[in-house]
KOLPAKE-19564 format. One record per residue (C-alpha): residue number from 0; y, z negated, x. Coordinates in nm, 4 decimals, always signed. Each point is the difference from the previous one (the first is absolute). Layout:
// residues N
<site num="NUM" yy="Y" zz="Z" xx="X"/>
...
END
This chain:
// residues 156
<site num="0" yy="-9.5032" zz="-7.7745" xx="+4.0622"/>
<site num="1" yy="-0.0943" zz="+0.0643" xx="+0.3707"/>
<site num="2" yy="-0.2711" zz="+0.1584" xx="+0.2087"/>
<site num="3" yy="-0.0767" zz="+0.1627" xx="+0.3130"/>
<site num="4" yy="-0.1253" zz="+0.2772" xx="+0.1922"/>
<site num="5" yy="-0.3087" zz="-0.0460" xx="+0.0591"/>
<site num="6" yy="-0.0280" zz="+0.3698" xx="+0.2223"/>
<site num="7" yy="+0.1834" zz="+0.3376" xx="+0.0509"/>
<site num="8" yy="-0.1938" zz="+0.3624" xx="+0.0242"/>
<site num="9" yy="+0.1616" zz="+0.3199" xx="+0.0904"/>
<site num="10" yy="-0.1609" zz="+0.3606" xx="+0.0089"/>
<site num="11" yy="+0.1339" zz="+0.3073" xx="+0.2207"/>
<site num="12" yy="-0.1047" zz="+0.2041" xx="-0.2258"/>
<site num="13" yy="-0.1486" zz="+0.0517" xx="-0.3547"/>
<site num="14" yy="-0.3283" zz="-0.0647" xx="-0.0538"/>
<site num="15" yy="-0.0192" zz="-0.1618" xx="+0.3704"/>
<site num="16" yy="-0.1169" zz="-0.3083" xx="+0.0483"/>
<site num="17" yy="+0.1704" zz="-0.3100" xx="-0.0439"/>
<site num="18" yy="+0.1038" zz="-0.2245" xx="+0.3194"/>
<site num="19" yy="+0.1257" zz="-0.3554" xx="-0.0299"/>
<site num="20" yy="+0.3297" zz="-0.0719" xx="+0.1848"/>
<site num="21" yy="+0.1690" zz="-0.3154" xx="+0.1227"/>
<site num="22" yy="+0.2975" zz="+0.1097" xx="-0.1252"/>
<site num="23" yy="+0.1975" zz="+0.2748" xx="-0.1771"/>
<site num="24" yy="+0.3376" zz="+0.1526" xx="+0.0079"/>
<site num="25" yy="+0.1397" zz="+0.0786" xx="-0.3471"/>
<site num="26" yy="+0.3117" zz="+0.2458" xx="-0.1007"/>
<site num="27" yy="+0.1762" zz="+0.0016" xx="-0.2584"/>
<site num="28" yy="-0.0594" zz="+0.3627" xx="-0.1852"/>
<site num="29" yy="-0.3002" zz="+0.0985" xx="+0.2113"/>
<site num="30" yy="-0.2452" zz="-0.2257" xx="+0.0615"/>
<site num="31" yy="-0.2518" zz="-0.1739" xx="+0.2140"/>
<site num="32" yy="+0.0498" zz="+0.1389" xx="+0.4028"/>
<site num="33" yy="-0.2894" zz="+0.1730" xx="+0.0573"/>
<site num="34" yy="-0.1746" zz="+0.0139" xx="-0.3377"/>
<site num="35" yy="-0.0924" zz="+0.2998" xx="-0.1600"/>
<site num="36" yy="+0.2436" zz="+0.0266" xx="-0.2632"/>
<site num="37" yy="+0.2642" zz="-0.0657" xx="+0.2823"/>
<site num="38" yy="-0.0628" zz="+0.2941" xx="+0.1983"/>
<site num="39" yy="-0.0954" zz="+0.2133" xx="-0.3407"/>
<site num="40" yy="-0.3431" zz="+0.0638" xx="+0.0573"/>
<site num="41" yy="-0.1446" zz="-0.2292" xx="-0.2500"/>
<site num="42" yy="-0.2654" zz="+0.1933" xx="-0.2070"/>
<site num="43" yy="+0.2985" zz="-0.0338" xx="-0.3031"/>
<site num="44" yy="+0.2973" zz="+0.0672" xx="+0.2094"/>
<site num="45" yy="+0.1101" zz="+0.2874" xx="-0.1597"/>
<site num="46" yy="-0.0573" zz="-0.0722" xx="-0.4222"/>
<site num="47" yy="+0.2925" zz="-0.0744" xx="-0.0191"/>
<site num="48" yy="+0.1833" zz="+0.0180" xx="+0.3792"/>
<site num="49" yy="+0.2133" zz="-0.3778" xx="+0.0722"/>
<site num="50" yy="-0.1403" zz="-0.2000" xx="-0.2590"/>
<site num="51" yy="+0.1119" zz="-0.3487" xx="+0.0472"/>
<site num="52" yy="-0.3306" zz="-0.0858" xx="-0.1753"/>
<site num="53" yy="-0.1703" zz="+0.0954" xx="+0.3319"/>
<site num="54" yy="+0.1533" zz="-0.2364" xx="+0.2425"/>
<site num="55" yy="-0.2023" zz="-0.3005" xx="-0.0101"/>
<site num="56" yy="-0.2769" zz="-0.1203" xx="-0.2312"/>
<site num="57" yy="-0.1204" zz="-0.3663" xx="-0.0077"/>
<site num="58" yy="-0.3653" zz="-0.1280" xx="-0.1026"/>
<site num="59" yy="-0.1044" zz="-0.3291" xx="-0.0840"/>
<site num="60" yy="-0.3085" zz="-0.1657" xx="+0.1945"/>
<site num="61" yy="-0.0756" zz="-0.1950" xx="-0.2703"/>
<site num="62" yy="-0.0886" zz="+0.2927" xx="-0.1968"/>
<site num="63" yy="-0.1339" zz="+0.1870" xx="+0.2805"/>
<site num="64" yy="-0.2709" zz="-0.3016" xx="+0.0095"/>
<site num="65" yy="-0.0394" zz="-0.0101" xx="-0.3688"/>
<site num="66" yy="-0.0866" zz="+0.4034" xx="-0.0236"/>
<site num="67" yy="-0.2503" zz="-0.0806" xx="+0.3459"/>
<site num="68" yy="-0.1648" zz="-0.2600" xx="-0.2546"/>
<site num="69" yy="-0.0061" zz="+0.1745" xx="-0.2647"/>
<site num="70" yy="-0.1998" zz="+0.2999" xx="+0.0985"/>
<site num="71" yy="-0.1749" zz="-0.1740" xx="+0.3014"/>
<site num="72" yy="+0.2040" zz="+0.2603" xx="+0.2471"/>
<site num="73" yy="+0.1443" zz="-0.1416" xx="+0.3320"/>
<site num="74" yy="+0.3322" zz="+0.1821" xx="+0.0151"/>
<site num="75" yy="+0.2406" zz="-0.1401" xx="+0.2562"/>
<site num="76" yy="+0.3720" zz="-0.0007" xx="-0.0477"/>
<site num="77" yy="+0.0979" zz="+0.3088" xx="+0.1463"/>
<site num="78" yy="-0.2852" zz="+0.1760" xx="-0.2415"/>
<site num="79" yy="+0.2704" zz="+0.0842" xx="-0.3030"/>
<site num="80" yy="+0.2146" zz="+0.1805" xx="+0.2656"/>
<site num="81" yy="+0.2928" zz="-0.2108" xx="-0.1276"/>
<site num="82" yy="+0.2594" zz="-0.1334" xx="+0.2764"/>
<site num="83" yy="+0.0828" zz="-0.3604" xx="-0.0601"/>
<site num="84" yy="-0.3179" zz="-0.2579" xx="-0.0888"/>
<site num="85" yy="+0.1633" zz="-0.3113" xx="-0.1525"/>
<site num="86" yy="-0.0825" zz="-0.3139" xx="-0.0706"/>
<site num="87" yy="+0.1267" zz="-0.2592" xx="-0.3013"/>
<site num="88" yy="+0.1846" zz="+0.2388" xx="-0.1696"/>
<site num="89" yy="-0.0704" zz="+0.1720" xx="-0.3513"/>
<site num="90" yy="+0.1760" zz="+0.3689" xx="+0.1167"/>
<site num="91" yy="-0.0375" zz="+0.1669" xx="-0.3709"/>
<site num="92" yy="+0.2950" zz="-0.2788" xx="-0.0702"/>
<site num="93" yy="+0.2211" zz="+0.1784" xx="+0.2647"/>
<site num="94" yy="+0.0081" zz="+0.3282" xx="-0.1965"/>
<site num="95" yy="+0.4146" zz="+0.0451" xx="-0.0333"/>
<site num="96" yy="+0.0064" zz="-0.2931" xx="+0.2280"/>
<site num="97" yy="+0.1784" zz="-0.0297" xx="+0.3717"/>
<site num="98" yy="-0.1929" zz="-0.2374" xx="+0.1894"/>
<site num="99" yy="+0.0122" zz="-0.0346" xx="+0.4297"/>
<site num="100" yy="-0.2930" zz="+0.0203" xx="+0.2383"/>
<site num="101" yy="+0.0804" zz="-0.0859" xx="+0.2891"/>
<site num="102" yy="+0.3702" zz="+0.1408" xx="+0.1168"/>
<site num="103" yy="-0.0193" zz="+0.2397" xx="-0.2365"/>
<site num="104" yy="+0.0997" zz="-0.0085" xx="-0.3612"/>
<site num="105" yy="-0.2243" zz="+0.2505" xx="-0.2485"/>
<site num="106" yy="+0.0042" zz="+0.0849" xx="-0.3487"/>
<site num="107" yy="-0.3022" zz="+0.0287" xx="-0.2289"/>
<site num="108" yy="-0.0507" zz="+0.3447" xx="-0.1732"/>
<site num="109" yy="-0.3321" zz="+0.0203" xx="-0.1445"/>
<site num="110" yy="-0.3286" zz="-0.0773" xx="-0.0314"/>
<site num="111" yy="-0.2201" zz="+0.1751" xx="+0.2539"/>
<site num="112" yy="-0.2541" zz="+0.1056" xx="-0.2042"/>
<site num="113" yy="-0.3285" zz="+0.1372" xx="+0.1457"/>
<site num="114" yy="-0.0908" zz="+0.3609" xx="+0.0003"/>
<site num="115" yy="-0.2710" zz="+0.2635" xx="+0.0670"/>
<site num="116" yy="+0.1155" zz="+0.0969" xx="+0.3194"/>
<site num="117" yy="-0.0021" zz="-0.4059" xx="+0.1084"/>
<site num="118" yy="-0.3810" zz="-0.0041" xx="-0.1368"/>
<site num="119" yy="-0.0972" zz="+0.3018" xx="+0.2046"/>
<site num="120" yy="+0.1402" zz="-0.2127" xx="+0.2872"/>
<site num="121" yy="-0.1732" zz="-0.3737" xx="-0.0644"/>
<site num="122" yy="-0.2365" zz="+0.0051" xx="-0.3111"/>
<site num="123" yy="-0.0610" zz="+0.1297" xx="-0.3296"/>
<site num="124" yy="+0.0489" zz="-0.3578" xx="-0.1055"/>
<site num="125" yy="+0.4152" zz="-0.0047" xx="+0.1051"/>
<site num="126" yy="+0.0700" zz="+0.2016" xx="-0.3293"/>
<site num="127" yy="-0.1300" zz="-0.2748" xx="-0.2730"/>
<site num="128" yy="+0.0182" zz="-0.3417" xx="+0.1941"/>
<site num="129" yy="+0.3145" zz="+0.0358" xx="+0.1635"/>
<site num="130" yy="+0.2364" zz="+0.1206" xx="-0.3349"/>
<site num="131" yy="+0.3105" zz="-0.2135" xx="-0.0256"/>
<site num="132" yy="-0.0781" zz="-0.1932" xx="+0.3190"/>
<site num="133" yy="+0.0193" zz="+0.2827" xx="+0.3017"/>
<site num="134" yy="+0.3161" zz="-0.1154" xx="+0.0746"/>
<site num="135" yy="+0.3425" zz="+0.0773" xx="+0.0043"/>
<site num="136" yy="+0.2731" zz="+0.2946" xx="+0.1005"/>
<site num="137" yy="+0.3440" zz="-0.0949" xx="+0.1585"/>
<site num="138" yy="+0.2581" zz="+0.1003" xx="+0.1568"/>
<site num="139" yy="+0.1767" zz="-0.0930" xx="+0.3150"/>
<site num="140" yy="+0.3681" zz="-0.1094" xx="-0.1138"/>
<site num="141" yy="+0.0964" zz="-0.1678" xx="+0.3274"/>
<site num="142" yy="-0.2662" zz="+0.0853" xx="+0.3192"/>
<site num="143" yy="-0.1456" zz="-0.2620" xx="+0.2586"/>
<site num="144" yy="-0.2762" zz="-0.1546" xx="+0.1850"/>
<site num="145" yy="-0.2614" zz="-0.1259" xx="-0.1947"/>
<site num="146" yy="-0.3441" zz="-0.2181" xx="+0.1253"/>
<site num="147" yy="-0.2735" zz="-0.1510" xx="-0.1272"/>
<site num="148" yy="+0.0638" zz="-0.3465" xx="-0.1107"/>
<site num="149" yy="+0.3345" zz="+0.1068" xx="-0.0904"/>
<site num="150" yy="+0.1176" zz="-0.1379" xx="-0.3816"/>
<site num="151" yy="+0.0357" zz="+0.2210" xx="-0.2889"/>
<site num="152" yy="+0.2080" zz="-0.0969" xx="-0.2213"/>
<site num="153" yy="+0.2534" zz="+0.0673" xx="-0.3159"/>
<site num="154" yy="+0.3559" zz="+0.0534" xx="+0.1063"/>
<site num="155" yy="+0.2052" zz="-0.2449" xx="-0.2383"/>
END
C-alpha cells in the first residue's frame, strides 16, 4: 500500500492563503518550517498549545476530486487547507500507523475532520461532503525534507 506526494502547501498564519511549495522541511515535534502551526500562528494554535496533531496534515487527492465531482465545485488541492496532498494510499488506514514520506517518518494520530471554520473559509459543502474523507492529522516522528513525487509508504 504505497502512495505518493502530489503537492505540499503551507500558510504563514491562520486564515492566510495556502501556498504551494516545491519542498518542505519537517521538524520532529514542531511541524513544517514556514507553516502557521510551526510558528504558533494557526487559528487553533492556542487550543491547546503544542498539540502533536497540529504538526502536519495530509489529504488524498482522490477525495478532493470526488468532492468536486459530487458538488460541482472546483476546489484546488490547497483549498481544504491540508499540508500534504497524496495519491494512491488510503490515509484513514494510517491512524495509529507509522509511515514514511520522503526522508521523514510520520505517525497517523486521528482523522482530520472538516469543521465550521473550514467551511467558512472554503465552502459550506465541505462539512457534510468531506466527513471521514478530509484527511489525516499526524505527528512527525523523524524530520527531514519532503517534496512532490516522494513515496508514501508504511514503515514495516
